[in-house]
C-alpha positions as CSV (number, residue, x, y, z in Angstrom):
1,X,21.7,-207.1,-25.0
2,X,17.8,-207.8,-24.7
3,X,15.1,-205.2,-24.1
4,X,15.6,-206.1,-20.6
5,X,18.9,-205.9,-19.8
6,X,18.8,-202.5,-21.2
7,X,16.0,-201.6,-19.2
8,X,17.8,-202.3,-16.3
9,X,20.9,-200.4,-17.3
10,X,18.9,-197.5,-18.2
11,X,17.1,-197.5,-15.1
12,X,20.7,-197.8,-13.0
13,X,21.6,-195.0,-15.2
14,X,18.7,-192.6,-14.1
15,X,19.6,-193.3,-10.2
16,X,22.9,-191.9,-10.7
17,X,21.1,-188.8,-12.3
18,X,18.7,-188.7,-9.0
19,X,21.8,-188.8,-7.4
20,X,24.2,-186.5,-8.4
21,X,24.4,-182.8,-6.8
22,X,24.1,-179.9,-7.8
23,X,25.2,-178.6,-11.0
24,X,26.6,-175.4,-13.4
25,X,27.5,-175.6,-17.0
26,X,30.8,-173.5,-17.8
27,X,34.3,-173.8,-17.7
28,X,36.2,-172.8,-14.9
29,X,39.5,-170.6,-15.9
30,X,42.3,-169.7,-13.3
31,X,43.8,-166.6,-14.2
32,X,45.6,-164.0,-12.0
33,X,44.3,-159.9,-11.7
34,X,44.9,-157.0,-9.3
35,X,42.8,-156.9,-6.2
36,X,41.6,-152.8,-5.0
37,X,43.9,-152.2,-2.9
38,X,46.0,-148.8,-3.9
39,X,48.9,-149.9,-1.9
40,X,48.9,-153.9,-2.8
41,X,52.0,-154.8,-4.7
42,X,50.1,-155.8,-7.6
43,X,49.8,-151.9,-8.4
44,X,53.2,-151.8,-9.0
45,X,54.4,-154.1,-11.1
46,X,54.2,-157.0,-8.6
47,X,52.5,-160.6,-8.9
48,X,48.9,-160.0,-9.0
49,X,46.4,-162.4,-7.5
50,X,45.1,-165.6,-8.7
51,X,41.4,-165.8,-9.4
52,X,39.0,-168.4,-10.9
53,X,36.0,-167.8,-13.4
54,X,33.9,-169.7,-14.9
55,X,32.8,-169.0,-18.4
56,X,30.6,-170.1,-20.7
57,X,28.7,-169.0,-24.3
58,X,25.0,-167.4,-24.4
59,X,24.4,-166.0,-28.2
60,X,27.4,-166.6,-29.0
61,X,29.3,-164.5,-26.8
62,X,31.4,-165.7,-23.8
63,X,30.4,-164.8,-20.5
64,X,32.6,-164.7,-17.3
65,X,31.6,-164.6,-14.2
66,X,33.8,-164.0,-11.2
67,X,33.8,-166.8,-8.4
68,X,35.0,-165.6,-5.0
69,X,37.5,-167.9,-3.3
70,X,34.5,-169.2,-0.3
71,X,32.8,-170.9,-3.6
72,X,35.7,-171.5,-5.4
73,X,35.4,-175.6,-4.4
74,X,31.8,-175.7,-4.8
75,X,31.8,-173.8,-8.1
76,X,34.6,-176.9,-9.1
77,X,32.0,-179.2,-7.6
78,X,29.4,-178.2,-9.3
79,X,31.3,-178.0,-12.6
80,X,32.5,-181.3,-12.0
81,X,28.9,-182.1,-11.4
82,X,28.0,-180.5,-15.3
83,X,30.3,-182.7,-16.7
84,X,28.8,-185.7,-15.0
85,X,25.1,-185.1,-15.7
86,X,26.3,-184.3,-19.9
87,X,27.9,-188.4,-19.7
88,X,24.7,-190.0,-18.3
89,X,22.6,-188.3,-20.3
90,X,24.5,-189.7,-23.7
91,X,24.6,-192.8,-22.1
92,X,20.4,-193.1,-21.3
93,X,20.1,-191.3,-25.0
94,X,22.0,-194.3,-26.2
95,X,20.6,-197.0,-24.5
96,X,16.9,-195.5,-25.4
97,X,18.7,-195.5,-29.2
98,X,19.2,-199.0,-28.4
99,X,16.2,-199.9,-27.1
100,X,14.4,-198.8,-30.6
101,X,16.3,-200.8,-33.0
102,X,15.2,-204.0,-30.9
103,X,11.8,-203.1,-33.0
104,X,10.0,-204.9,-30.2
């Protein structure tokens, strides 16, 4: 590819970055847990309730954040957007490297 083609490709990638919605870093983890209701079956060897957590690393430690049910779909979308963001950043970086390699 020549310089103009690479610059055009970079601009297209940057437009995709602009159009990307909100993002959040982390991995979604589905698990189960007991609720706060003492009379619930989950406190008496019954099935536990499904819950969703967002996890990430800080200073080498895994941090978990409980995701309320009403935010689950939004947080799933944000986490997907973060993956797209990382992929787009990698692609822009690769195009930048190709431009430098042209040495024009």
